[in-house]
N, C-alpha and C positions, 0 to 999 in steps of 0.2 A: 463658534471663533469662524469668523466670514472668511471664507478664502481667498484669495484677489491674486492679479498680475503677481504684483507684490510682494506676496507673501513666497508666494513658490518660487520669487526672484533670488528673495534671502534667503531661502532655504538651501537654496544650488549654490549660491554666489555668481550669479550673473543680473547680468542689469535690466528692465523689465524687457523691453522693444524683445532682446533674446527669446525671453521667455514666447512674449507674442510672435514672435518670427516660426518657434516650435509647431503654433499653431496654422498660419496664416501665408507663411513663408517656408517651409522645409529646407525647402535648396539651399538656402544662406546658412545653414547649419550644418556639420560634422552629423553623423548618425548616433555619434556617441553621445553628445552633448543632447542631441534632441530628446533620445531614447531617455537619457538621466532625468530632461526634463517632466518627461512623462510619465515616467515614475511615480516622482516623488509628487507630481498632482496626484494621481491615483491613489498614494499614501494619505495626501493630505484629505482627499473628497472633494477635489476643482472638478465638476464636471466639462468645464472648458467654456470658453468665451460667448455669448451671450449671443445668439445667431441673428433675434432684430437690430442689436446693437453692430454688427460688424457687416450688418445688408448698409445698412445708415452709412457708416466707414464710406463705405465703398460708392455712395449712391447707387444701388441698384439690386433689388428684392428678387430678380432674376422669378416673376412671375405675369402672368398675361390675366387682368381680373372681367371675368367674362360677365355682363348687364342684361338678364332676363328677367322679367316680373312673374314670377309662377313660383309654388314650392321649388324647394329642392330637388324630391321625389321628379320632376319634371324632367331634370339634366340627364336620368337613369332609365323614364320609364315611354317616354317617349321616340318613337324611333325613329324619326326624323333628325329631331335634337342629337339621339345617340350616335347617327352619321355623322351629322356636320362636328359636332366635340370630335369624333373620330379623328377625319382632317384637319385638325386648328389644333391638336392632339401631337399630331406627328408631325407639323411643321415646327410646334415647339420643341418636343425633344431634340431634333437636329440642331437645334440654340441654345440645348441645355436651362431652355426655361420648363415650370410647371403653368397650372391652368389655377386659380383658382377661381371657382367659381361664386358670384354673387346676385342669390334671388333676394329681389327688391320684395319691399311690397306695392303687392298692386292699392293700393286706399291709399298711400298717405307716401303728398312727394316728398315733404320735409324727413323724414326715415329715409329716406330711397336718399338722398344727396348727401345724410351724413353714412351713408354704408360710403358713399362714393368716396367723399372725403378721409374713412379714416381707413380704405385700402390699404394696405400692405404691398401696394402691385408696380409695377415698370410703365404698364400700357392699361388701358380694354379697348376691347370689342364691345359693341352692342348689341348682341341676340336678336331684342324682345324690348323694348323701351314706348311708353308712350309720350309724347310730347310738352312732358313737363316742363316747367322753366326751371323750378329749383336744382334738379336733377341733372339738365342740359348746363347750366348753368354750375353744377359743382363738377361737373367734369371737363367743361374749358376752360376754368381756376385752377386746376389739377398742373394743367402744360407739359400732358405726360402724350403720348400717340397713340392715337384713335384711327381705329376702324370699323366704318357702320355695318351690319348688314338688313341697313332697312336707311332708306328716304326718307327726309322731312325736305319742310320751309327752311329749317335756320340750317342747315349745314353748310357749311363754310368751303369756300373754294376750293384746298386743301387737303379734307377731310377725306381719306380715303374708304374706299364702297366698293365691298362686292356686293352681287347678288342677281336680282331676275327682276323684269318687268315685269312684277305682280299683275298688273291687271291686262297687258294681254295679253296675259298665261290665263287668265279666269275666262278671259272673251274666248278664247279655243277654246273652252267649257263651254261658253253659254250657246255658242253656236253651235257646235256639234248635235247637240241635241236638239234647236232647234232646227238645222236642217234634217235630223228623222222626224219630221213634224211634230213634233212637242209645243203646247202652247202652255200650257197649265205648268207654272216650274215654282216648283219651291225652290227656297238657299236655307239651308243648315248652318251656321257658324256664331262661334265662339267670341261673342257679336261685344259684350258686356264682361270683361275678366270681374271686374269689382259688381256683379251682382249674376248669385249662382244660386238662379231660375231658368231650369229649362220651359219656356213659353214663345210664341208666336207674338212677334215685334212689329212698330208698325218704321219701316228708316226709308225715311221721306230723302234721304241722301247719303250717298256714303258718306258723306265729311262729314256725320255725325258721329263716326265712329273713332276713337281714340287712337287705336293701335293701326299701324301703318299695312302691317298686311292686309289685314281685313280689310280694311278702309279700301285698300288699292282690288282683291280682288272682288268687290261689292262690285264697286268701279266698272270692274271689266265686266262682269254678268249685268248690271244697266246697262252696260256701251249693246251688246249683244240684242239683247230683246228689245232694245228702243230702237235698233236699226232693224227690227224682224216687224217690227211696227207692234209690237206689244207692251203696253203702261208697268209701268217699273210700278204702280199702284199696284196692281194686277199679282204680283208678286210677292207670297207667301216666306215671310223671312222669322224665322226662331229660333230663337239664341240658345247655347247648349249651356250647360252649367259648369261645365265643363271639356275640355280634350280630350276627351277620354272616347273606348269604342263603346260604355255603358253612356255616357249623356247620348252619344248619336243618336243609339237607339229607341232613348227615350224623348230627342228630340223628334226625330223618327214615328214618332205615336201621334203626335199631334197634327200633321199632318196626311197620315194613313188611314187613320181612324175618321178623320171628316166629310159630309155630305159629298166635298170636290176634293175628291183623291188627285193629286198631282201627277201632271203623266210623268215629270223628272223632277229629281231631286240635283242641284247643285251644290256638292258639300265643301268648306273650305278647308279641310286637311284628311286624309287619307282616314288615320285614327277614329274619325269621326263616320265617315263614309263605310268603313268596317262594322260600325253600331249599326248603322239605315239597312248594311245585310242583313241583319241579325234577325233586324224590327220586320223586313220584309216576311224573310223563311219564319218566320212566329208566326206571320198573317197569311200562308202557305201562297204569298205573292211570288213572283218570279222578277229577280233581276230583268233587264232589259229586253222583258216582255209586258208585265204590267204594269210596271216602272222602272224607268230608267236611271239612272247614281253614277253621276262623276263622281270622281275625288278627287287630294290635290298634293303631289311629292313622288309618289311612287317611292314608295316604302316595301320593303321586303315582301310582305303580307299580299298588297296588291293582287301581283301577280296571280299565287296563290287561289285568290279569293274570284279573282276574274274582274278584278272592278278596272273602267275605263278610270282613265287619271294624265294630270299633267306631272311631267313627268322635268326635274330638277336634279342636280350635279350635288347633292348635300356632304357630301365627302369632300370635292372638290372644290368647292366653296368654305369650309372649314379651312384646309390646306391653304388653299388662298389668301382668304383672312391674314392666318397663321403672319405667312411670309410677309404679305403687307409691313405687315409691325416688324418685321424682325429681323427682315431681308433687304428693305423698299426699296433694293438697286434692282434686285430681280423685278420689278416691274413699274417699270418710270410709270405708268399709267396708271392712276391715282384710282379711277370710277372705270370699274370694271365689271359687265351684264356677261352676265352668261346665258348658255340657251337653255331654252326648254322644247318640250316635244310632247305632241296631243297623243298617246296613249287608247287605243281602241281597243276592248275586251267585252266581253260575255256581257257585262250591267249596262249596259246604253244597247239600241234594239231600235227600229223605226216603231213608228204609232199604228195601229192597228184601231181600225174603227173599230168601236163597241167596246175595247179594250180597258179603256178608259175610262 
């Protein structure tokens, strides 16, 4: 026999709405009546109202959907993502909300759009998403509050945004190594998430990159080298198979073992840059002396490794993203650009004639 609210109501001798109140509005009943209802429910094997159905009736799920095109493990292993999610979860907790992590297929726009359509959430936070038309249309069709951590050409004026000026920050990194006298420059980044192959690639324009963050960081590097009179075509770009330390080391090997070893390597994330430092150490090369290396993010391990990098406020960024969704009155300004800073450590140093 299927036990329902009506089954319990008949057994206790009360109305169905009274049984419902025992679960959803206990303050409407005396303690004696409520306990009698709950005891009868336990005896009959009733597990309680369906939480999905209850949330539909309330019109609220109590969860923020976080969208990113990476494996689920990325949210727990990438140091910057961990810090961002910490800040976002702090804001969510203050409003009795949870996070629903939605790793989307990096190869299939339609599958990603279906996941967005079916997500049981009250709002979306776009952490990392290509400029996919179906996915973006699915988000707009839901009509839910939305905050982006990256910009795109189709951003509606009222879309909330919190982030950094990616291109300007990357330009600082490029200008730093150029001031040090370095002219042979390589760039390492996870350029194409769908191509899990480490290899040098030709990037005629940053516009060819489908992901906003990587695209804008390349644009900043390009601005810096062009301003110094260096042709962008002379910069060696290497695609990293994954955003991991191991992939950073493998990507670095592509340029460190070449006849024309770069004088400086600009790396689009600290986790990849730490792998570059590993590759240097394996070859007996000294960061900041033989090859200068600049990362991006300033994760906790960057300071320990002496990595020069771009610092951005990951935890604060996540916290503001959550507040923009759950307490918009606290941030009347809907687009917030956070400051960045070049942090110089021992992984960069001046060019020494004859050492490069």
